[in-house]
C-alpha positions in Angstrom: -0.1 0.2 0.1 1.3 3.2 -1.2 0.7 6.7 0.7 1.6 10.0 -1.4 2.1 12.7 0.3 3.4 15.3 -1.8 3.5 15.4 -6.0 5.4 18.4 -7.5 6.0 17.8 -11.1 8.2 19.8 -13.2 8.9 18.9 -17.0 12.4 19.3 -18.3 12.8 19.4 -22.1 15.6 17.1 -23.6 19.1 17.8 -22.7 21.6 17.0 -25.7 25.2 16.7 -26.0 27.9 15.2 -28.2 27.7 11.9 -26.1 24.3 11.5 -24.5 20.7 12.7 -24.7 18.5 12.3 -21.2 15.4 13.6 -21.1 14.7 14.0 -17.0 11.2 14.7 -15.2 11.3 15.6 -11.6 8.8 15.5 -9.0 8.7 14.4 -5.2 6.7 11.3 -4.3 7.2 9.6 -0.9 5.9 5.9 -0.7 5.7 3.2 1.7 7.1 0.3 0.9 9.9 1.8 -0.7 11.0 5.0 -1.8 10.3 6.6 -5.1 12.0 10.4 -5.2 10.3 10.9 -8.5 13.1 11.4 -10.8 13.0 10.0 -14.4 15.9 9.6 -16.2 14.8 8.2 -19.5 18.2 7.2 -20.7 21.5 5.8 -19.8 23.2 9.2 -18.7 26.7 10.7 -19.5 28.9 10.0 -16.6 32.0 12.3 -16.2 34.7 11.5 -13.3 34.9 14.6 -10.9 38.8 15.4 -11.1 41.3 13.9 -8.0 37.8 12.0 -6.8 36.9 8.8 -7.1 33.4 9.8 -7.9 31.4 10.6 -11.4 28.6 13.0 -12.0 26.0 13.4 -14.6 26.8 17.0 -16.2 23.6 16.5 -18.4 20.5 15.8 -16.3 18.6 18.4 -14.3 19.3 16.6 -10.7 22.4 15.9 -8.7 23.2 12.4 -9.7 26.7 10.9 -8.9 28.3 7.4 -9.2 30.5 6.0 -6.6 31.8 2.5 -5.6 29.2 0.9 -7.8 26.2 2.9 -6.7 24.3 5.8 -8.3 23.6 8.6 -5.6 21.2 11.4 -5.8 20.8 14.7 -3.6 17.3 15.1 -3.8 14.8 17.5 -1.0 17.7 17.4 1.2 18.0 13.6 1.1 20.7 11.3 -0.2 19.4 8.2 -2.2 21.2 5.4 -3.6 20.3 2.6 -6.3 22.2 0.0 -8.1 20.4 1.7 -11.6 20.3 5.2 -13.0 16.8 5.5 -12.9 16.0 3.8 -9.7 14.2 2.7 -7.7 16.0 4.3 -5.0 16.6 3.5 -1.5 17.1 6.6 1.1 20.0 6.6 2.7 20.6 8.1 6.3 22.9 11.4 6.7 25.0 9.4 9.2 25.6 6.5 6.2 26.5 8.5 3.3 30.1 7.7 2.3 32.9 10.5 2.9 33.6 10.6 -0.7 30.1 11.6 -1.9 29.8 14.1 0.7 33.3 15.6 -0.3 32.6 16.4 -3.9 32.7 20.1 -4.6 29.6 22.6 -5.1 30.1 22.8 -8.7 29.4 19.6 -9.5 25.7 19.7 -8.2 23.6 20.2 -11.4 20.7 21.3 -9.1 22.2 22.6 -5.9 19.7 23.5 -3.5 19.1 27.3 -2.1 21.4 26.5 0.9 24.2 26.2 -1.2 24.4 29.9 -2.2 27.5 31.8 -0.8 29.4 28.4 -0.5 32.9 27.8 -2.5 31.9 26.2 -5.4 35.4 24.5 -5.2 34.8 23.2 -1.8 32.5 20.6 -0.8 29.1 21.5 1.0 29.3 22.5 4.4 27.1 19.5 5.8 28.1 20.1 9.4 26.7 23.4 9.4 23.6 22.3 7.5 22.9 18.9 9.5 23.9 20.5 12.9 26.4 20.1 15.6 25.6 16.4 16.1 26.4 15.5 12.7 29.5 17.6 12.8 30.8 16.1 16.3 30.4 12.6 14.6 32.1 13.3 11.2 35.2 15.4 12.8 37.9 15.4 9.7 35.4 14.2 7.1 36.1 17.0 4.3 40.1 16.4 5.4 42.0 13.6 3.2 44.9 12.8 1.2 44.0 12.6 -2.5 47.2 10.5 -3.2 45.3 8.0 -0.8 42.0 7.9 -2.7 40.9 4.7 -4.1 40.7 4.2 -7.9 37.1 4.6 -9.1 35.0 2.0 -9.8 33.8 0.8 -13.0 30.8 2.4 -14.8 28.0 -0.3 -15.5 27.9 0.4 -19.1 25.8 -2.6 -19.7 22.5 -0.5 -18.6 22.8 1.4 -21.9 21.0 -1.1 -23.8 18.0 -1.0 -21.1 16.7 2.6 -21.5 12.8 3.7 -22.3 10.4 1.0 -22.6 13.3 -1.4 -21.6 14.0 -0.3 -18.4 14.1 -3.8 -16.4 11.2 -4.1 -13.6 12.6 -4.0 -9.9 12.3 -7.8 -9.6 14.5 -8.1 -13.0 17.0 -5.6 -11.7 19.0 -7.9 -9.5 19.5 -10.6 -11.6 21.0 -8.5 -14.7 23.2 -6.6 -12.2 24.9 -9.8 -10.8 25.2 -11.2 -14.3 26.6 -8.2 -15.8 28.6 -6.2 -12.9 31.2 -8.1 -10.9 32.7 -5.1 -8.9 32.7 -5.5 -5.3 32.3 -2.5 -3.2 34.4 -1.0 -0.6 32.3 0.7 1.9 30.3 -1.3 4.5 26.5 0.6 3.3 27.1 -0.6 0.0 28.5 -3.9 0.5 24.9 -4.5 2.7 23.1 -2.8 0.1 24.6 -5.4 -2.4 24.1 -8.4 0.1 20.2 -7.5 0.5 20.0 -6.9 -3.1 21.2 -10.3 -4.2 19.4 -11.9 -1.2 15.9 -11.1 -1.7 15.8 -10.4 -5.4 14.9 -6.7 -5.3 16.6 -3.4 -4.2 16.5 -2.4 -0.8 16.8 1.0 0.9 20.4 1.7 1.8 19.0 3.4 5.2 21.4 3.0 8.3 21.3 3.6 12.0 24.7 2.9 13.1 27.1 5.4 13.5 29.5 6.6 10.8 33.2 5.2 9.9 36.0 7.2 10.8 37.8 9.0 8.2 40.8 6.4 8.4 37.9 3.6 8.0 36.4 5.4 5.0 39.8 5.8 2.9 40.9 2.5 4.1 38.0 0.8 3.1 37.8 -0.6 6.7 34.5 -2.7 7.6 32.4 -1.8 10.4 31.6 -3.9 13.0 28.9 -6.1 12.4 25.5 -5.6 15.2 25.5 -8.5 17.3 24.1 -9.1 20.9 25.2 -5.4 21.9 22.5 -3.7 20.0 22.4 -0.8 22.6 26.3 -0.2 22.3 28.0 2.4 20.0 30.0 1.2 17.2 33.2 2.8 18.9 32.8 1.1 22.1 31.9 -2.1 20.4 35.4 -1.6 18.5 37.1 -1.0 21.8 35.8 -4.0 23.6 36.5 -6.1 20.3 40.2 -4.8 20.7 40.3 -5.3 24.1 39.0 -9.1 23.7 41.6 -9.7 21.1 44.7 -8.5 23.1 43.5 -10.5 26.1 43.3 -13.5 23.8 46.7 -12.8 22.1 48.1 -12.6 25.8 46.2 -15.5 26.8 48.1 -17.7 23.8 51.4 -15.8 24.3 51.2 -17.3 28.1 50.2 -21.1 27.3 52.6 -21.2 24.8 55.5 -19.6 27.3 54.0 -22.3 29.7 54.5 -25.4 26.9 58.0 -24.0 26.2 59.1 -23.6 29.8 57.8 -27.2 30.6 59.4 -28.9 27.2 62.7 -27.2 28.5 62.4 -28.5 31.9 61.6 -32.0 30.3 64.6 -32.1 28.1 66.9 -30.7 31.0 65.6 -33.5 33.3 66.5 -36.1 30.4 70.1 -34.9 30.0 70.8 -34.7 33.8 69.0 -38.1 33.7 71.3 -39.2 31.0 74.5 -37.3 32.7 74.0 -39.4 35.6 73.9 -42.9 34.0 77.3 -42.0 31.9 78.7 -41.4 35.7 77.9 -44.4 36.8 79.0 -46.6 34.4 82.1 -44.8 34.0 82.6 -45.2 38.3 81.7 -48.9 37.5 84.0 -49.6 34.7 86.8 -47.8 36.7 86.4 -50.0 39.9 86.4 -53.1 37.7 89.8 -52.0 36.3 91.2 -51.1 39.6 90.1 -54.5 40.7 92.0 -56.4 37.6 94.8 -54.3 38.6 94.9 -55.6 42.0 94.5 -59.1 41.1 97.4 -59.0 38.5 99.6 -57.1 41.0 99.0 -60.1 43.5 99.3 -62.7 40.9 102.8 -61.4 39.9 103.7 -61.0 43.6 103.1 -64.6 44.0 105.1 -65.8 41.2 108.1 -63.8 42.5 107.5 -65.4 46.1 107.4 -69.0 44.3 110.9 -68.2 42.6 112.6 -67.1 45.2 111.8 -70.1 47.2 
C-alpha cells in the first residue's frame, strides 16, 4: 500500500550533448514500502569523473546524480538516495551513512544545488556540518580532510545498462539478476556492501538507510568495514570496536602465556632427560673404573705370588 504525501511535477525538455541525450522529469513522491523520489531518467546518462575524486557526476541531467563505489547516488529534497540502476528505484540513506567521498564532491558538480548552497565556495564540498547540525559534525570530525593520493580508484561504470532505456528499462524484480550477471565489481564501503548483500539475497532493491554510527575518516579511506551488529545492539560502534580490541588483546596474551608455559615444560623435560643421561654416564664410568682397579689388584697379587715362588 502506498501513501503519497506530496506530488510536484516539473518537466524538463531533452538535454543534448555530443555524447548523450537524457530526458529528465522531476517530482517529489514518498511511498511506503520503498522510496520513489519522482526523478525519471529516460536514457543511460553521460557520467564524467570528478577530477581527483573516485566519483562520477552526470552533467546532462537536471538533478544531482553521482556514481561511486558501484552505486548511483542522488541528492534531492535534502536527502541522499542510492540505487544500483540509473533510474532507480531508490533507497533513502541516512545522513550518517553517506560515504565521505560523496560528501566531499565540490559544490560546482551539483547540477541542481539547493538554495542553502548559495554563498558557499564552488571549489569546496558543501558545508554539511553547518546544514545538518552540530551532532552530525561532532560524529564526522575530519570528514572533509583527506589525502587525494590515498583515494581509491573509481569503480567501473555499469555501461551494460545503456541497452536498457525507455520501455526496455527492467522492473525492480528483474534488476538484481541483470546486475549480478553483468557487473562483478565488489564495493569497498560497508553501506554499499550491505546494499549488495540485500539486493542479491532478496531479489529486489533495498533501502540503504543505516542507523549505526558512521565510519571514521581512516576507515572510509582504507575501506575498513564496520563491526557487525550482534548482541550489543545498545552499544555504539566505537565502544564495540574498543571491546573487540580489548578481547583480542586478552586472547593474544593468553595464547602467548600458554605458549610460554608449554615451552617452559618442554625445556624442563629436556633438562631432566639430559641430567638423567649424565648421571647414567657417571655411574657407568665409576663402575668401569672399579672393575679396572680390581683387575690391576688381581694382576699385582698374581705377579707377587710368582716372585715369591721363584725365590723359594
